[in-house]
C-alpha positions in Angstrom: 164.6 -54.6 12.4 167.8 -54.9 14.5 169.1 -52.1 16.1 172.3 -51.9 14.2 169.8 -51.5 11.1 167.9 -49.0 12.6 170.7 -46.9 14.2 172.0 -47.2 10.1 168.8 -45.5 9.6 168.6 -42.8 12.1 172.5 -41.7 11.1 170.9 -41.5 7.2 168.0 -39.3 8.3 170.5 -37.3 10.4 172.1 -36.1 7.2 169.1 -35.2 5.4 167.7 -38.6 3.9 164.2 -38.8 4.2 163.9 -42.3 2.6 165.4 -43.7 5.8 163.2 -41.4 7.9 160.3 -42.8 6.1 161.8 -46.1 7.2 162.4 -45.6 10.5 158.1 -44.3 10.8 157.3 -47.2 9.4 158.9 -49.2 11.9 157.6 -47.7 14.4 153.8 -46.0 13.3 151.8 -48.9 15.6 154.2 -48.4 18.5 153.6 -44.6 18.2 149.8 -44.8 17.6 149.4 -46.9 20.2 151.1 -44.4 22.5 149.7 -41.4 21.7 146.1 -43.4 22.0 147.1 -44.3 25.6 147.1 -41.0 26.1 144.4 -39.1 24.7 141.9 -41.8 24.3 140.9 -41.3 21.2 141.5 -42.5 17.6 141.6 -39.4 15.8 143.5 -37.3 18.5 146.0 -40.4 18.5 146.4 -39.8 14.6 147.2 -36.2 14.7 149.7 -36.7 17.7 151.5 -39.4 16.0 151.7 -37.2 12.7 152.9 -34.3 14.7 155.4 -36.0 16.9 156.6 -37.4 13.6 157.7 -34.0 12.4 159.0 -32.7 15.0 161.3 -36.0 15.3 162.4 -35.3 11.6 162.5 -31.5 12.7 164.9 -32.5 15.4 166.7 -35.7 14.4 170.0 -34.4 14.7 168.8 -33.6 18.5 169.2 -37.2 18.8 172.2 -38.0 20.9 172.1 -42.1 20.7 171.1 -43.2 17.2 170.2 -46.6 18.8 167.8 -45.2 21.2 165.7 -43.8 18.4 162.5 -45.5 19.5 162.2 -44.7 23.0 163.4 -41.1 21.5 160.0 -41.0 19.4 157.9 -42.6 22.2 158.9 -39.8 24.4 158.2 -37.3 21.6 154.7 -38.7 20.8 153.5 -38.9 24.4 154.0 -35.2 25.0 152.3 -34.3 21.2 149.6 -36.2 23.2 149.6 -35.2 26.5 149.1 -31.7 25.3 146.6 -32.6 23.0 144.5 -34.1 26.1 145.3 -31.0 28.1 143.5 -29.0 25.4 140.4 -31.3 24.7 140.1 -31.4 28.7 140.1 -27.4 28.5 138.0 -27.2 26.2 136.1 -29.1 28.0 136.1 -32.6 25.9 137.4 -35.3 28.1 139.1 -38.6 26.8 137.7 -41.8 26.7 139.6 -45.1 25.1 136.2 -46.6 23.8 135.0 -43.2 22.0 136.6 -43.8 18.2 137.1 -47.7 18.8 140.3 -49.3 19.4 143.5 -48.9 18.2 144.7 -50.7 14.8 141.2 -52.3 14.9 139.8 -51.0 11.4 136.0 -52.8 10.6 136.6 -53.0 6.4 133.6 -55.0 5.7 129.8 -53.9 6.8 128.5 -56.8 8.8 124.8 -57.8 10.4 125.6 -57.8 14.2 122.6 -58.5 16.8 121.5 -55.6 18.4 122.0 -57.1 21.9 125.6 -58.0 21.2 126.5 -54.8 20.4 125.2 -53.1 23.6 126.6 -55.2 25.8 129.7 -55.1 23.5 129.5 -51.2 24.0 128.8 -51.6 27.3 131.7 -53.9 28.4 134.1 -51.1 26.2 132.9 -48.5 28.0 133.1 -50.4 31.8 136.8 -51.4 30.2 137.4 -47.7 29.6 136.5 -46.1 32.2 138.6 -48.5 34.6 141.9 -48.0 32.4 141.3 -44.1 33.1 141.4 -45.0 36.6 145.5 -45.7 35.8 148.2 -43.0 35.4 149.8 -42.6 32.3 152.7 -44.6 32.4 150.7 -47.5 33.5 147.7 -46.7 30.5 150.7 -47.1 28.0 152.1 -50.3 29.2 148.7 -51.4 29.4 147.4 -50.5 25.7 151.3 -51.6 24.3 151.1 -55.2 25.9 147.5 -55.6 25.3 146.6 -53.6 22.4 150.2 -54.1 20.4 151.4 -57.0 22.1 155.0 -55.8 22.9 156.7 -57.8 25.5 158.1 -56.5 28.8 161.5 -56.1 27.3 160.2 -53.9 24.2 158.0 -51.6 26.4 160.8 -51.5 28.6 162.9 -50.4 26.2 160.7 -47.8 24.3 159.6 -46.2 27.6 163.1 -46.3 29.3 162.5 -48.1 32.3 163.4 -52.1 33.2 161.9 -54.8 32.6 161.4 -55.6 36.3 159.3 -52.1 36.5 157.3 -53.1 33.5 156.1 -56.1 34.9 155.3 -54.4 38.4 153.4 -51.9 37.0 151.4 -54.1 34.4 150.5 -56.3 38.1 149.5 -53.5 39.7 147.5 -52.1 36.4 145.9 -55.3 36.2 145.0 -55.5 39.7 143.9 -52.6 39.7 141.9 -52.8 35.9 140.2 -56.3 37.8 138.9 -54.2 41.1 137.5 -51.3 38.6 135.7 -53.6 36.7 134.5 -56.0 39.7 133.0 -53.0 41.5 131.1 -52.1 37.7 129.6 -55.5 38.0 128.3 -55.9 41.5 
């Protein structure tokens, strides 16, 4: 959806048009879920955070100053809600982990017979990547998830996180190096 259509939907949503808001949510649902997942590390918590963020966005859409910045605004709300959930989980003694529930957007609709050795290797690898991802700061982890889980470009990530493409590329480069170093340390 182009920026003009998005701005038009936002304008309609500000006037109380629920269908317009629903269209905006459909447009940004996966990205919001990815942002929440990067902050919480758990699919169920990410889903809860995303739903709460959508509710807050609907309640506060009138406060959005620039209709063309809806995606950035929504991602900010989603990230804040998700970080609140993560802080509550940490206070309760439940620490985040990206490998807890599988990855964002991957659903297993069919039962498959899997070699137990292959499954153990997959889980161990997932746990190592999980631990390495949590070595990153929140913003870098969010960028990694948006790039490698959602396949977004640096330009799209920059727009969502209100930064520049150059800053995204630099953070991703540093994040990849940190991940590489962390994963190499685990192998030795």
